[in-house]
PyMOL Python script that loads the backbone (N, CA, C, O; Angstrom):
from pymol import cmd

cmd.read_pdbstr("""\
ATOM      1  N   MET A   1      -3.846-120.798  -1.024  1.00  0.00           N
ATOM      2  CA  MET A   1      -2.547-121.425  -0.861  1.00  0.00           C
ATOM      3  C   MET A   1      -2.122-122.058  -2.191  1.00  0.00           C
ATOM      4  O   MET A   1      -2.931-122.658  -2.899  1.00  0.00           O
ATOM      5  N   VAL A   2      -0.863-121.911  -2.502  1.00  0.00           N
ATOM      6  CA  VAL A   2      -0.304-122.459  -3.738  1.00  0.00           C
ATOM      7  C   VAL A   2       0.090-123.914  -3.498  1.00  0.00           C
ATOM      8  O   VAL A   2       0.790-124.227  -2.535  1.00  0.00           O
ATOM      9  N   SER A   3      -0.363-124.792  -4.379  1.00  0.00           N
ATOM     10  CA  SER A   3      -0.099-126.225  -4.221  1.00  0.00           C
ATOM     11  C   SER A   3       1.313-126.590  -4.675  1.00  0.00           C
ATOM     12  O   SER A   3       1.959-125.851  -5.418  1.00  0.00           O
ATOM     13  N   ALA A   4       1.764-127.737  -4.213  1.00  0.00           N
ATOM     14  CA  ALA A   4       3.061-128.266  -4.655  1.00  0.00           C
ATOM     15  C   ALA A   4       3.026-128.527  -6.158  1.00  0.00           C
ATOM     16  O   ALA A   4       4.020-128.310  -6.852  1.00  0.00           O
ATOM     17  N   GLU A   5       1.886-128.992  -6.660  1.00  0.00           N
ATOM     18  CA  GLU A   5       1.739-129.234  -8.098  1.00  0.00           C
ATOM     19  C   GLU A   5       1.946-127.934  -8.878  1.00  0.00           C
ATOM     20  O   GLU A   5       2.631-127.922  -9.901  1.00  0.00           O
ATOM     21  N   PHE A   6       1.352-126.842  -8.391  1.00  0.00           N
ATOM     22  CA  PHE A   6       1.539-125.551  -9.057  1.00  0.00           C
ATOM     23  C   PHE A   6       3.015-125.176  -9.083  1.00  0.00           C
ATOM     24  O   PHE A   6       3.537-124.779 -10.125  1.00  0.00           O
ATOM     25  N   GLN A   7       3.681-125.300  -7.955  1.00  0.00           N
ATOM     26  CA  GLN A   7       5.087-124.901  -7.866  1.00  0.00           C
ATOM     27  C   GLN A   7       5.958-125.669  -8.857  1.00  0.00           C
ATOM     28  O   GLN A   7       6.821-125.084  -9.511  1.00  0.00           O
ATOM     29  N   VAL A   8       5.736-126.958  -8.966  1.00  0.00           N
ATOM     30  CA  VAL A   8       6.511-127.778  -9.908  1.00  0.00           C
ATOM     31  C   VAL A   8       6.218-127.355 -11.346  1.00  0.00           C
ATOM     32  O   VAL A   8       7.137-127.143 -12.137  1.00  0.00           O
ATOM     33  N   ASN A   9       4.937-127.233 -11.675  1.00  0.00           N
ATOM     34  CA  ASN A   9       4.565-126.883 -13.048  1.00  0.00           C
ATOM     35  C   ASN A   9       4.969-125.458 -13.411  1.00  0.00           C
ATOM     36  O   ASN A   9       5.336-125.189 -14.555  1.00  0.00           O
ATOM     37  N   ARG A  10       4.904-124.548 -12.449  1.00  0.00           N
ATOM     38  CA  ARG A  10       5.299-123.157 -12.721  1.00  0.00           C
ATOM     39  C   ARG A  10       6.790-123.085 -13.044  1.00  0.00           C
ATOM     40  O   ARG A  10       7.196-122.351 -13.945  1.00  0.00           O
ATOM     41  N   LEU A  11       7.594-123.835 -12.321  1.00  0.00           N
ATOM     42  CA  LEU A  11       9.033-123.863 -12.604  1.00  0.00           C
ATOM     43  C   LEU A  11       9.329-124.422 -13.994  1.00  0.00           C
ATOM     44  O   LEU A  11      10.305-124.030 -14.633  1.00  0.00           O
ATOM     45  N   ASP A  12       8.477-125.340 -14.456  1.00  0.00           N
ATOM     46  CA  ASP A  12       8.659-125.961 -15.776  1.00  0.00           C
ATOM     47  C   ASP A  12       7.981-125.187 -16.907  1.00  0.00           C
ATOM     48  O   ASP A  12       8.102-125.568 -18.071  1.00  0.00           O
ATOM     49  N   PHE A  13       7.264-124.098 -16.577  1.00  0.00           N
ATOM     50  CA  PHE A  13       6.528-123.357 -17.599  1.00  0.00           C
ATOM     51  C   PHE A  13       7.518-122.769 -18.609  1.00  0.00           C
ATOM     52  O   PHE A  13       8.524-122.180 -18.212  1.00  0.00           O
ATOM     53  N   PRO A  14       7.249-122.921 -19.896  1.00  0.00           N
ATOM     54  CA  PRO A  14       8.198-122.481 -20.932  1.00  0.00           C
ATOM     55  C   PRO A  14       8.485-120.971 -20.889  1.00  0.00           C
ATOM     56  O   PRO A  14       7.566-120.153 -20.895  1.00  0.00           O
ATOM     57  N   GLU A  15       9.767-120.627 -20.845  1.00  0.00           N
ATOM     58  CA  GLU A  15      10.184-119.217 -20.829  1.00  0.00           C
ATOM     59  C   GLU A  15       9.700-118.482 -22.076  1.00  0.00           C
ATOM     60  O   GLU A  15       9.331-117.311 -21.999  1.00  0.00           O
ATOM     61  N   ALA A  16       9.699-119.153 -23.211  1.00  0.00           N
ATOM     62  CA  ALA A  16       9.244-118.515 -24.451  1.00  0.00           C
ATOM     63  C   ALA A  16       7.784-118.097 -24.338  1.00  0.00           C
ATOM     64  O   ALA A  16       7.398-117.039 -24.833  1.00  0.00           O
ATOM     65  N   GLU A  17       6.986-118.914 -23.698  1.00  0.00           N
ATOM     66  CA  GLU A  17       5.570-118.586 -23.495  1.00  0.00           C
ATOM     67  C   GLU A  17       5.429-117.408 -22.538  1.00  0.00           C
ATOM     68  O   GLU A  17       4.629-116.504 -22.779  1.00  0.00           O
ATOM     69  N   LEU A  18       6.203-117.415 -21.453  1.00  0.00           N
ATOM     70  CA  LEU A  18       6.156-116.308 -20.492  1.00  0.00           C
ATOM     71  C   LEU A  18       6.579-114.996 -21.139  1.00  0.00           C
ATOM     72  O   LEU A  18       6.072-113.931 -20.785  1.00  0.00           O
ATOM     73  N   GLY A  19       7.505-115.074 -22.084  1.00  0.00           N
ATOM     74  CA  GLY A  19       7.995-113.874 -22.753  1.00  0.00           C
ATOM     75  C   GLY A  19       6.900-113.066 -23.428  1.00  0.00           C
ATOM     76  O   GLY A  19       7.036-111.852 -23.586  1.00  0.00           O
ATOM     77  N   LYS A  20       5.833-113.710 -23.822  1.00  0.00           N
ATOM     78  CA  LYS A  20       4.699-113.023 -24.452  1.00  0.00           C
ATOM     79  C   LYS A  20       4.011-112.063 -23.492  1.00  0.00           C
ATOM     80  O   LYS A  20       3.304-111.153 -23.925  1.00  0.00           O
ATOM     81  N   TYR A  21       4.211-112.256 -22.198  1.00  0.00           N
ATOM     82  CA  TYR A  21       3.473-111.512 -21.177  1.00  0.00           C
ATOM     83  C   TYR A  21       4.360-110.569 -20.364  1.00  0.00           C
ATOM     84  O   TYR A  21       3.949-110.112 -19.297  1.00  0.00           O
ATOM     85  N   ARG A  22       5.566-110.272 -20.846  1.00  0.00           N
ATOM     86  CA  ARG A  22       6.482-109.391 -20.106  1.00  0.00           C
ATOM     87  C   ARG A  22       5.805-108.063 -19.767  1.00  0.00           C
ATOM     88  O   ARG A  22       5.181-107.430 -20.620  1.00  0.00           O
ATOM     89  N   GLY A  23       5.941-107.657 -18.503  1.00  0.00           N
ATOM     90  CA  GLY A  23       5.361-106.401 -18.044  1.00  0.00           C
ATOM     91  C   GLY A  23       3.880-106.467 -17.749  1.00  0.00           C
ATOM     92  O   GLY A  23       3.259-105.442 -17.470  1.00  0.00           O
ATOM     93  N   GLN A  24       3.297-107.664 -17.806  1.00  0.00           N
ATOM     94  CA  GLN A  24       1.864-107.824 -17.574  1.00  0.00           C
ATOM     95  C   GLN A  24       1.597-108.701 -16.358  1.00  0.00           C
ATOM     96  O   GLN A  24       2.475-109.408 -15.864  1.00  0.00           O
ATOM     97  N   TRP A  25       0.362-108.629 -15.899  1.00  0.00           N
ATOM     98  CA  TRP A  25      -0.128-109.547 -14.880  1.00  0.00           C
ATOM     99  C   TRP A  25      -0.749-110.741 -15.590  1.00  0.00           C
ATOM    100  O   TRP A  25      -1.432-110.583 -16.602  1.00  0.00           O
ATOM    101  N   VAL A  26      -0.510-111.930 -15.061  1.00  0.00           N
ATOM    102  CA  VAL A  26      -1.109-113.142 -15.621  1.00  0.00           C
ATOM    103  C   VAL A  26      -1.821-113.918 -14.523  1.00  0.00           C
ATOM    104  O   VAL A  26      -1.510-113.790 -13.339  1.00  0.00           O
ATOM    105  N   ALA A  27      -2.778-114.721 -14.949  1.00  0.00           N
ATOM    106  CA  ALA A  27      -3.468-115.643 -14.051  1.00  0.00           C
ATOM    107  C   ALA A  27      -3.174-117.049 -14.546  1.00  0.00           C
ATOM    108  O   ALA A  27      -3.603-117.445 -15.630  1.00  0.00           O
ATOM    109  N   PHE A  28      -2.435-117.796 -13.734  1.00  0.00           N
ATOM    110  CA  PHE A  28      -2.177-119.198 -14.031  1.00  0.00           C
ATOM    111  C   PHE A  28      -3.339-120.036 -13.519  1.00  0.00           C
ATOM    112  O   PHE A  28      -3.921-119.730 -12.478  1.00  0.00           O
ATOM    113  N   ARG A  29      -3.672-121.079 -14.241  1.00  0.00           N
ATOM    114  CA  ARG A  29      -4.594-122.080 -13.719  1.00  0.00           C
ATOM    115  C   ARG A  29      -3.981-122.617 -12.432  1.00  0.00           C
ATOM    116  O   ARG A  29      -2.757-122.636 -12.304  1.00  0.00           O
ATOM    117  N   SER A  30      -4.782-123.047 -11.494  1.00  0.00           N
ATOM    118  CA  SER A  30      -4.279-123.436 -10.168  1.00  0.00           C
ATOM    119  C   SER A  30      -3.277-124.581 -10.211  1.00  0.00           C
ATOM    120  O   SER A  30      -2.532-124.775  -9.251  1.00  0.00           O
ATOM    121  N   ASP A  31      -3.239-125.351 -11.307  1.00  0.00           N
ATOM    122  CA  ASP A  31      -2.239-126.416 -11.404  1.00  0.00           C
ATOM    123  C   ASP A  31      -0.934-125.926 -12.040  1.00  0.00           C
ATOM    124  O   ASP A  31       0.038-126.677 -12.121  1.00  0.00           O
ATOM    125  N   GLY A  32      -0.910-124.652 -12.497  1.00  0.00           N
ATOM    126  CA  GLY A  32       0.305-124.071 -13.055  1.00  0.00           C
ATOM    127  C   GLY A  32       0.627-124.480 -14.473  1.00  0.00           C
ATOM    128  O   GLY A  32       1.721-124.191 -14.958  1.00  0.00           O
ATOM    129  N   ARG A  33      -0.288-125.144 -15.152  1.00  0.00           N
ATOM    130  CA  ARG A  33      -0.010-125.654 -16.500  1.00  0.00           C
ATOM    131  C   ARG A  33      -0.404-124.695 -17.625  1.00  0.00           C
ATOM    132  O   ARG A  33      -0.004-124.893 -18.772  1.00  0.00           O
ATOM    133  N   ALA A  34      -1.188-123.654 -17.303  1.00  0.00           N
ATOM    134  CA  ALA A  34      -1.658-122.753 -18.359  1.00  0.00           C
ATOM    135  C   ALA A  34      -1.942-121.367 -17.800  1.00  0.00           C
ATOM    136  O   ALA A  34      -2.280-121.211 -16.626  1.00  0.00           O
ATOM    137  N   ILE A  35      -1.800-120.368 -18.657  1.00  0.00           N
ATOM    138  CA  ILE A  35      -2.215-119.007 -18.337  1.00  0.00           C
ATOM    139  C   ILE A  35      -3.616-118.842 -18.906  1.00  0.00           C
ATOM    140  O   ILE A  35      -3.844-119.068 -20.094  1.00  0.00           O
ATOM    141  N   VAL A  36      -4.554-118.445 -18.048  1.00  0.00           N
ATOM    142  CA  VAL A  36      -5.950-118.349 -18.476  1.00  0.00           C
ATOM    143  C   VAL A  36      -6.383-116.919 -18.772  1.00  0.00           C
ATOM    144  O   VAL A  36      -7.415-116.707 -19.409  1.00  0.00           O
ATOM    145  N   ALA A  37      -5.601-115.925 -18.315  1.00  0.00           N
ATOM    146  CA  ALA A  37      -5.921-114.521 -18.588  1.00  0.00           C
ATOM    147  C   ALA A  37      -4.675-113.682 -18.343  1.00  0.00           C
ATOM    148  O   ALA A  37      -3.762-114.091 -17.626  1.00  0.00           O
ATOM    149  N   HIS A  38      -4.655-112.491 -18.958  1.00  0.00           N
ATOM    150  CA  HIS A  38      -3.541-111.560 -18.743  1.00  0.00           C
ATOM    151  C   HIS A  38      -4.033-110.144 -18.969  1.00  0.00           C
ATOM    152  O   HIS A  38      -5.016-109.921 -19.676  1.00  0.00           O
ATOM    153  N   ALA A  39      -3.342-109.184 -18.359  1.00  0.00           N
ATOM    154  CA  ALA A  39      -3.700-107.774 -18.511  1.00  0.00           C
ATOM    155  C   ALA A  39      -2.546-106.907 -18.027  1.00  0.00           C
ATOM    156  O   ALA A  39      -1.653-107.374 -17.320  1.00  0.00           O
ATOM    157  N   ALA A  40      -2.581-105.645 -18.417  1.00  0.00           N
ATOM    158  CA  ALA A  40      -1.528-104.708 -18.025  1.00  0.00           C
ATOM    159  C   ALA A  40      -1.592-104.352 -16.543  1.00  0.00           C
ATOM    160  O   ALA A  40      -0.561-104.090 -15.923  1.00  0.00           O
ATOM    161  N   THR A  41      -2.792-104.341 -15.975  1.00  0.00           N
ATOM    162  CA  THR A  41      -2.942-104.007 -14.555  1.00  0.00           C
ATOM    163  C   THR A  41      -3.646-105.143 -13.830  1.00  0.00           C
ATOM    164  O   THR A  41      -4.368-105.933 -14.438  1.00  0.00           O
ATOM    165  N   ILE A  42      -3.429-105.214 -12.537  1.00  0.00           N
ATOM    166  CA  ILE A  42      -4.082-106.267 -11.760  1.00  0.00           C
ATOM    167  C   ILE A  42      -5.595-106.048 -11.721  1.00  0.00           C
ATOM    168  O   ILE A  42      -6.363-107.009 -11.677  1.00  0.00           O
ATOM    169  N   GLU A  43      -6.020-104.780 -11.737  1.00  0.00           N
ATOM    170  CA  GLU A  43      -7.454-104.489 -11.743  1.00  0.00           C
ATOM    171  C   GLU A  43      -8.112-105.026 -13.012  1.00  0.00           C
ATOM    172  O   GLU A  43      -9.185-105.628 -12.955  1.00  0.00           O
ATOM    173  N   ASP A  44      -7.463-104.806 -14.160  1.00  0.00           N
ATOM    174  CA  ASP A  44      -8.005-105.326 -15.421  1.00  0.00           C
ATOM    175  C   ASP A  44      -7.992-106.850 -15.434  1.00  0.00           C
ATOM    176  O   ASP A  44      -8.922-107.480 -15.936  1.00  0.00           O
ATOM    177  N   LEU A  45      -6.938-107.438 -14.882  1.00  0.00           N
ATOM    178  CA  LEU A  45      -6.866-108.901 -14.824  1.00  0.00           C
ATOM    179  C   LEU A  45      -8.002-109.453 -13.980  1.00  0.00           C
ATOM    180  O   LEU A  45      -8.657-110.417 -14.377  1.00  0.00           O
ATOM    181  N   GLU A  46      -8.243-108.858 -12.826  1.00  0.00           N
ATOM    182  CA  GLU A  46      -9.334-109.323 -11.963  1.00  0.00           C
ATOM    183  C   GLU A  46     -10.681-109.178 -12.660  1.00  0.00           C
ATOM    184  O   GLU A  46     -11.549-110.038 -12.513  1.00  0.00           O
ATOM    185  N   ARG A  47     -10.864-108.094 -13.419  1.00  0.00           N
ATOM    186  CA  ARG A  47     -12.110-107.908 -14.168  1.00  0.00           C
ATOM    187  C   ARG A  47     -12.268-109.000 -15.223  1.00  0.00           C
ATOM    188  O   ARG A  47     -13.349-109.571 -15.366  1.00  0.00           O
ATOM    189  N   HIS A  48     -11.195-109.295 -15.965  1.00  0.00           N
ATOM    190  CA  HIS A  48     -11.242-110.364 -16.970  1.00  0.00           C
ATOM    191  C   HIS A  48     -11.606-111.701 -16.320  1.00  0.00           C
ATOM    192  O   HIS A  48     -12.402-112.464 -16.866  1.00  0.00           O
ATOM    193  N   LEU A  49     -11.027-111.976 -15.168  1.00  0.00           N
ATOM    194  CA  LEU A  49     -11.306-113.243 -14.482  1.00  0.00           C
ATOM    195  C   LEU A  49     -12.762-113.326 -14.047  1.00  0.00           C
ATOM    196  O   LEU A  49     -13.393-114.375 -14.174  1.00  0.00           O
ATOM    197  N   ARG A  50     -13.298-112.217 -13.532  1.00  0.00           N
ATOM    198  CA  ARG A  50     -14.723-112.208 -13.149  1.00  0.00           C
ATOM    199  C   ARG A  50     -15.600-112.453 -14.373  1.00  0.00           C
ATOM    200  O   ARG A  50     -16.564-113.215 -14.305  1.00  0.00           O
ATOM    201  N   GLU A  51     -15.264-111.806 -15.497  1.00  0.00           N
ATOM    202  CA  GLU A  51     -16.039-111.974 -16.731  1.00  0.00           C
ATOM    203  C   GLU A  51     -16.012-113.419 -17.216  1.00  0.00           C
ATOM    204  O   GLU A  51     -16.977-113.891 -17.819  1.00  0.00           O
ATOM    205  N   GLN A  52     -14.907-114.124 -16.955  1.00  0.00           N
ATOM    206  CA  GLN A  52     -14.778-115.525 -17.359  1.00  0.00           C
ATOM    207  C   GLN A  52     -15.262-116.483 -16.270  1.00  0.00           C
ATOM    208  O   GLN A  52     -15.177-117.701 -16.428  1.00  0.00           O
ATOM    209  N   ALA A  53     -15.769-115.930 -15.162  1.00  0.00           N
ATOM    210  CA  ALA A  53     -16.337-116.702 -14.044  1.00  0.00           C
ATOM    211  C   ALA A  53     -15.311-117.559 -13.303  1.00  0.00           C
ATOM    212  O   ALA A  53     -15.654-118.610 -12.762  1.00  0.00           O
ATOM    213  N   TYR A  54     -14.053-117.111 -13.279  1.00  0.00           N
ATOM    214  CA  TYR A  54     -13.046-117.804 -12.470  1.00  0.00           C
ATOM    215  C   TYR A  54     -13.176-117.358 -11.020  1.00  0.00           C
ATOM    216  O   TYR A  54     -13.457-116.191 -10.745  1.00  0.00           O
ATOM    217  N   THR A  55     -12.972-118.282 -10.103  1.00  0.00           N
ATOM    218  CA  THR A  55     -12.942-117.952  -8.681  1.00  0.00           C
ATOM    219  C   THR A  55     -11.484-117.824  -8.244  1.00  0.00           C
ATOM    220  O   THR A  55     -10.597-118.353  -8.913  1.00  0.00           O
ATOM    221  N   PRO A  56     -11.220-117.130  -7.130  1.00  0.00           N
ATOM    222  CA  PRO A  56      -9.833-116.989  -6.660  1.00  0.00           C
ATOM    223  C   PRO A  56      -9.133-118.323  -6.424  1.00  0.00           C
ATOM    224  O   PRO A  56      -7.911-118.407  -6.551  1.00  0.00           O
ATOM    225  N   GLU A  57      -9.882-119.358  -6.085  1.00  0.00           N
ATOM    226  CA  GLU A  57      -9.292-120.674  -5.833  1.00  0.00           C
ATOM    227  C   GLU A  57      -8.813-121.357  -7.110  1.00  0.00           C
ATOM    228  O   GLU A  57      -8.023-122.299  -7.050  1.00  0.00           O
ATOM    229  N   GLU A  58      -9.280-120.891  -8.252  1.00  0.00           N
ATOM    230  CA  GLU A  58      -8.948-121.536  -9.524  1.00  0.00           C
ATOM    231  C   GLU A  58      -7.712-120.967 -10.206  1.00  0.00           C
ATOM    232  O   GLU A  58      -7.239-121.526 -11.195  1.00  0.00           O
ATOM    233  N   VAL A  59      -7.178-119.853  -9.685  1.00  0.00           N
ATOM    234  CA  VAL A  59      -6.062-119.187 -10.351  1.00  0.00           C
ATOM    235  C   VAL A  59      -5.005-118.723  -9.360  1.00  0.00           C
ATOM    236  O   VAL A  59      -5.264-118.578  -8.165  1.00  0.00           O
ATOM    237  N   VAL A  60      -3.810-118.494  -9.887  1.00  0.00           N
ATOM    238  CA  VAL A  60      -2.707-117.890  -9.130  1.00  0.00           C
ATOM    239  C   VAL A  60      -2.231-116.698  -9.954  1.00  0.00           C
ATOM    240  O   VAL A  60      -1.881-116.845 -11.125  1.00  0.00           O
ATOM    241  N   LEU A  61      -2.220-115.514  -9.332  1.00  0.00           N
ATOM    242  CA  LEU A  61      -1.833-114.293 -10.034  1.00  0.00           C
ATOM    243  C   LEU A  61      -0.343-114.031  -9.881  1.00  0.00           C
ATOM    244  O   LEU A  61       0.245-114.274  -8.827  1.00  0.00           O
ATOM    245  N   GLU A  62       0.252-113.532 -10.951  1.00  0.00           N
ATOM    246  CA  GLU A  62       1.682-113.225 -10.924  1.00  0.00           C
ATOM    247  C   GLU A  62       1.973-112.127 -11.937  1.00  0.00           C
ATOM    248  O   GLU A  62       1.382-112.094 -13.016  1.00  0.00           O
ATOM    249  N   ARG A  63       2.878-111.237 -11.587  1.00  0.00           N
ATOM    250  CA  ARG A  63       3.329-110.226 -12.551  1.00  0.00           C
ATOM    251  C   ARG A  63       4.606-110.742 -13.200  1.00  0.00           C
ATOM    252  O   ARG A  63       5.548-111.145 -12.518  1.00  0.00           O
ATOM    253  N   ILE A  64       4.619-110.723 -14.524  1.00  0.00           N
ATOM    254  CA  ILE A  64       5.797-111.143 -15.276  1.00  0.00           C
ATOM    255  C   ILE A  64       6.663-109.897 -15.471  1.00  0.00           C
ATOM    256  O   ILE A  64       6.207-108.919 -16.064  1.00  0.00           O
ATOM    257  N   PRO A  65       7.899-109.920 -14.983  1.00  0.00           N
ATOM    258  CA  PRO A  65       8.746-108.725 -15.057  1.00  0.00           C
ATOM    259  C   PRO A  65       9.036-108.302 -16.494  1.00  0.00           C
ATOM    260  O   PRO A  65       9.011-109.113 -17.420  1.00  0.00           O
ATOM    261  N   ASP A  66       9.315-106.994 -16.654  1.00  0.00           N
ATOM    262  CA  ASP A  66       9.778-106.487 -17.943  1.00  0.00           C
ATOM    263  C   ASP A  66      11.107-107.138 -18.284  1.00  0.00           C
ATOM    264  O   ASP A  66      11.794-107.669 -17.412  1.00  0.00           O
ATOM    265  N   GLU A  67      11.457-107.091 -19.546  1.00  0.00           N
ATOM    266  CA  GLU A  67      12.689-107.722 -20.021  1.00  0.00           C
ATOM    267  C   GLU A  67      13.934-107.197 -19.317  1.00  0.00           C
ATOM    268  O   GLU A  67      14.867-107.956 -19.053  1.00  0.00           O
ATOM    269  N   ASP A  68      13.950-105.907 -19.013  1.00  0.00           N
ATOM    270  CA  ASP A  68      15.147-105.325 -18.423  1.00  0.00           C
ATOM    271  C   ASP A  68      15.107-105.253 -16.902  1.00  0.00           C
ATOM    272  O   ASP A  68      15.905-104.537 -16.297  1.00  0.00           O
ATOM    273  N   THR A  69      14.190-105.985 -16.278  1.00  0.00           N
ATOM    274  CA  THR A  69      14.130-106.040 -14.824  1.00  0.00           C
ATOM    275  C   THR A  69      15.171-107.020 -14.316  1.00  0.00           C
ATOM    276  O   THR A  69      15.286-108.137 -14.822  1.00  0.00           O
ATOM    277  N   CYS A  70      15.917-106.605 -13.329  1.00  0.00           N
ATOM    278  CA  CYS A  70      16.932-107.467 -12.725  1.00  0.00           C
ATOM    279  C   CYS A  70      16.375-108.037 -11.428  1.00  0.00           C
ATOM    280  O   CYS A  70      16.056-107.287 -10.505  1.00  0.00           O
ATOM    281  N   LEU A  71      16.258-109.346 -11.354  1.00  0.00           N
ATOM    282  CA  LEU A  71      15.723-109.989 -10.166  1.00  0.00           C
ATOM    283  C   LEU A  71      16.832-110.291  -9.179  1.00  0.00           C
ATOM    284  O   LEU A  71      17.933-110.694  -9.555  1.00  0.00           O
ATOM    285  N   GLY A  72      16.523-110.090  -7.917  1.00  0.00           N
ATOM    286  CA  GLY A  72      17.441-110.485  -6.860  1.00  0.00           C
ATOM    287  C   GLY A  72      17.212-111.936  -6.514  1.00  0.00           C
ATOM    288  O   GLY A  72      16.271-112.553  -7.014  1.00  0.00           O
ATOM    289  N   ALA A  73      18.047-112.484  -5.674  1.00  0.00           N
ATOM    290  CA  ALA A  73      17.948-113.896  -5.307  1.00  0.00           C
ATOM    291  C   ALA A  73      16.610-114.220  -4.670  1.00  0.00           C
ATOM    292  O   ALA A  73      16.105-115.332  -4.828  1.00  0.00           O
ATOM    293  N   GLU A  74      16.027-113.272  -3.955  1.00  0.00           N
ATOM    294  CA  GLU A  74      14.756-113.521  -3.292  1.00  0.00           C
ATOM    295  C   GLU A  74      13.629-113.760  -4.292  1.00  0.00           C
ATOM    296  O   GLU A  74      12.709-114.528  -4.008  1.00  0.00           O
ATOM    297  N   GLU A  75      13.685-113.113  -5.463  1.00  0.00           N
ATOM    298  CA  GLU A  75      12.636-113.256  -6.468  1.00  0.00           C
ATOM    299  C   GLU A  75      12.811-114.472  -7.357  1.00  0.00           C
ATOM    300  O   GLU A  75      11.882-114.836  -8.078  1.00  0.00           O
ATOM    301  N   LEU A  76      13.960-115.105  -7.331  1.00  0.00           N
ATOM    302  CA  LEU A  76      14.222-116.239  -8.222  1.00  0.00           C
ATOM    303  C   LEU A  76      13.634-117.515  -7.704  1.00  0.00           C
ATOM    304  O   LEU A  76      13.768-118.559  -8.341  1.00  0.00           O
TER     305      LEU A  76
END
""", "prot")
cmd.dss("prot")
cmd.show_as("cartoon", "prot")
cmd.util.cbc("prot")
cmd.orient("prot")
């Protein structure tokens, strides 16, 4: 479950920082203050997380859309 703290911090996460990960999967720390891993595929991201000994409870996974992806209201 995603915490209220994560939701607040994720909304405040700098867009410039997110831009580095366009088109990739990222793993946010569970408090939403930092990205701890990233990869082109979710399988690679999960492998990186296992290698770094992160548990599912410690991270929140999200795909950062490509630059030219148009989000609908539901995704915002």
